[in-house]
VEXTORKE-904034 format. One record per residue: z, x, y of N, C-alpha, C, CB in turn. Coordinates in pm, whole numbers, padded with zeros to 5 digits, always signed. Each point is the difference from the previous one (the first is absolute). Glycine has a CB too. Layout:
REM residues N
ZXYZXYZXYZXY...
END
This chain:
REM residues 97
+09693+10637+07448-00018-00055+00133-00058+00108+00091+00191-00162-00035-00289+00124+00114-00067+00090+00093+00085+00016+00126-00226-00068-00090+00249+00193+00132+00083+00027+00118-00078+00064+00113+00194+00026-00151-00324-00038+00150-00081+00062+00103-00017-00094+00120-00121+00133-00176+00105-00072+00293-00015-00078+00123-00146-00010+00045+00228+00072+00065-00316+00004-00128-00140+00001+00041-00090-00010-00123+00057+00139+00203-00172-00196-00182-00097-00016-00108-00060+00136-00036-00052-00235+00078+00035+00261-00208-00059+00124-00048-00147-00022-00032+00221+00074-00092-00302+00030+00113-00139-00005-00042-00025+00118-00094-00072-00114+00217-00018+00095-00312-00038+00108-00090-00088+00096+00079+00015-00149-00207+00021+00275+00206-00074+00100+00076+00009+00131-00076+00047-00116+00223-00158+00165-00274-00002+00126-00075-00054+00111+00089-00033-00124-00218+00124+00199+00277-00035+00109+00092+00063+00129-00048-00017-00162+00192-00049+00275-00166+00061+00130-00025+00110+00021+00103-00215+00094-00098+00333-00059+00051+00117+00011+00088+00063+00138-00017+00040-00249-00014+00002+00308+00126+00082+00120-00002+00140-00038+00045-00200+00150+00046+00301-00098-00115+00139-00017+00041+00056+00139+00028+00028-00214-00138+00019+00233+00259+00060+00128+00038+00151-00018+00004-00205+00069+00135+00273+00022-00204+00145-00014-00016+00068+00135+00018-00033-00196-00155+00146+00193+00220+00084+00119+00015-00075+00119+00059+00134-00081-00193-00222+00053+00286-00068+00107+00072-00122+00057-00069+00216+00050+00092-00204-00008-00218-00113+00069-00060-00053-00063-00129+00092+00203+00101-00026-00299-00157-00047-00063-00123-00101-00109+00031+00219+00052-00112-00331-00048+00041-00103-00101+00018-00032-00060-00136-00097+00121+00202+00098-00253-00207-00034-00073-00122-00127-00079+00025+00244-00015-00069-00335+00013-00028-00121-00079+00010+00013-00120-00092-00139+00203+00057+00099-00319-00007+00007-00121-00079-00105-00099+00044+00243+00037-00035-00231-00158-00020-00092-00109+00034+00083-00123+00032-00182+00095-00149+00147-00159+00260+00073-00122+00035-00036-00110-00099+00004+00065+00245+00094-00145-00280-00023-00116-00085-00010-00126+00086+00122+00111-00192-00030-00121+00287-00002-00112+00093+00068+00043+00129+00003-00168-00189-00030+00091+00294+00052+00035+00131+00029-00129+00077-00129+00218+00002+00229-00211+00085+00031-00112+00088+00031+00058+00137+00090-00143-00191-00058+00059+00285+00037+00049+00133+00134+00072-00003-00129-00188+00103+00207+00170-00210+00132+00061-00011+00006+00122-00090+00091-00221+00042-00187+00237-00134+00012+00110-00094-00121+00014-00090+00243-00031+00007-00228+00120-00105-00110+00035-00089+00058+00044-00134-00147+00068+00196+00075-00098-00305+00035+00057-00130-00105+00104-00032+00113-00215-00081-00067+00337+00047-00091+00111-00028+00020+00043-00144+00003+00075+00242-00112-00077-00320+00004+00049-00137+00000+00152+00003-00120-00207-00085+00218+00266+00018+00015+00146-00008+00034+00038-00143+00076+00012+00241-00123+00102-00283+00038+00054-00130+00089+00121+00022-00214-00083-00107+00324+00089+00034+00087+00116+00006+00064+00024+00135-00140+00095-00174+00174-00202+00244+00061+00021+00131+00149+00029-00015-00171-00151+00106+00227+00219-00007+00144+00028-00003+00070-00063+00121-00044+00215-00122-00018-00319+00178+00061-00071+00111+00114-00086-00050-00217+00001+00125+00309-00030-00037+00113-00086-00038+00025-00100+00113+00103+00183-00143-00034-00293+00111+00029-00098+00105+00067+00066+00121+00024-00177-00177-00062+00129+00294+00049+00043+00130-00063+00130+00050+00211-00113-00056-00305+00171-00021-00076+00113+00054-00087-00051+00114+00000+00119-00224-00018-00036+00325-00090-00030+00111-00131+00075-00027+00195-00034+00167-00306-00036-00159-00131+00061-00021-00093-00042+00113+00034+00001-00251-00140+00075+00268-00106-00042+00090-00118-00044-00086+00077+00160+00186-00119-00284-00168-00114-00056-00073-00125+00029+00082+00143-00183-00108-00247+00230+00040-00125+00028+00069-00117-00047-00086+00104+00199+00118-00193-00277-00058-00121-00042-00069-00107-00035+00101+00134-00085-00193-00255+00071+00142-00113-00034+00083-00072-00119-00062-00024+00240+00080-00017-00331+00005-00074-00118-00044-00131-00005+00076+00214-00126-00054-00322+00097-00015-00132-00001+00064+00000-00077+00130-00104+00018-00225+00053+00045+00329-00015-00067+00128+00125-00003+00086-00170-00135-00108+00278+00195+00062+00125-00001+00076+00052+00142+00017+00054-00229-00086+00024+00254+00191+00057+00134+00018+00096+00034-00113-00023-00025+00248+00043+00154-00269+00094+00048-00102+00138-00058+00031-00134+00216-00035+00202-00263-00068+00129-00065+00014+00110+00096-00043-00104-00226-00041+00207+00242+00122+00119+00079-00035+00121-00078+00046-00125+00221+00018+00222-00235-00107+00122-00071+00039+00119+00045-00084-00139-00197+00069+00252+00220-00002+00124+00032-00072+00044-00121-00079+00069+00167+00176-00020-00140-00298+00039-00109-00090+00122+00042-00080-00238-00081-00013+00305-00020-00041+00119+00019-00080-00029-00042-00143+00150-00037+00200-00114+00122-00296-00016-00036-00141+00108-00103-00035-00097+00230-00059+00054-00349+00018+00098-00105-00032+00018-00019-00150-00059-00111+00213-00044+00143-00291+00019+00000-00145-00098+00095-00066+00082-00237+00008-00037+00290-00121-00079+00095-00077-00017-00056-00140+00083+00197+00137-00208-00199-00182-00030-00043-00136-00076+00112-00070-00006-00246+00068-00014+00230-00196-00072+00100-00077-00143+00018+00052+00142-00056-00199-00201-00053+00250-00140+00005+00043-00019+00020+00150-00050-00146-00191+00159+00157+00268-00017+00021+00143+00124-00032+00082-00238-00050-00034+00215+00035+00164+00112-00024+00093-00033-00113+00095+00066+00241-00016+00036-00318+00050-00010-00103+00102+00057+00054+00130+00017-00184-00174-00092+00169+00281+00041+00053+00130+00006-00111+00103-00103+00222-00057+00197-00212+00147+00005-00090+00115-00029+00085+00123+00169-00158-00111-00257+00107+00197-00035+00074+00120+00118+00003+00096-00242-00065-00028+00270+00183+00084+00114+00017+00090-00032-00043+00142+00077+00187-00142-00205-00201+00172-00039-00040+00134-00119-00094-00010+00085+00216+00099-00104-00296+00002-00107-00099-00001-00127+00058+00062+00170-00183+00014-00283+00133-00060-00132+00039+00053-00079-00129+00015+00005+00234-00109-00016-00284+00231-00065-00130+00021-00145-00002-00043+00154-00036+00188-00226+00148-00172-00141+00001-00042-00010-00012-00151-00061+00141+00200+00151-00073-00274+00001-00014-00146+00036-00142-00038+00064+00242-00027+00034-00299+00092+00042-00137-00031-00116-00098+00016+00233+00056+00073-00312-00042+00033-00115-00088+00021-00105+00019-00110+00043+00007+00247-00066+00117-00290-00099+00026-00106+00043-00062-00132-00066+00212+00114+00193-00199-00147+00051-00057-00125-00005-00152+00006+00149+00201-00033-00107-00258+00143-00004-00146+00014-00144-00052-00012+00205+00010+00147-00300+00063-00091-00141-00042-00006-00055+00009-00142-00030+00078+00236+00079+00018-00315-00050+00018-00137+00064-00099-00097-00037+00241+00050+00152-00293-00017+00073-00089-00093-00058-00140+00000+00207+00133+00037
END
């Protein structure tokens, strides 16, 4: 059963995750919604409830940075929920869906 509150779109973007002040992980987004993002990572050491800053750039839009919470960790990546809302991002995602 699906427990998401927002529609997801497939979006393959280069993503940086900043964690614990100095650790930076590079990954690729698999999908994104107004509430969160799944980022494919190899060899990550993140765990549920870690706080990270998500950073990515999308053509034609300003650089995006948002604090997020790790909600699940899989072998191929991490699921994040955004800790704060960004109305401009929400409008872009809604327009793309």
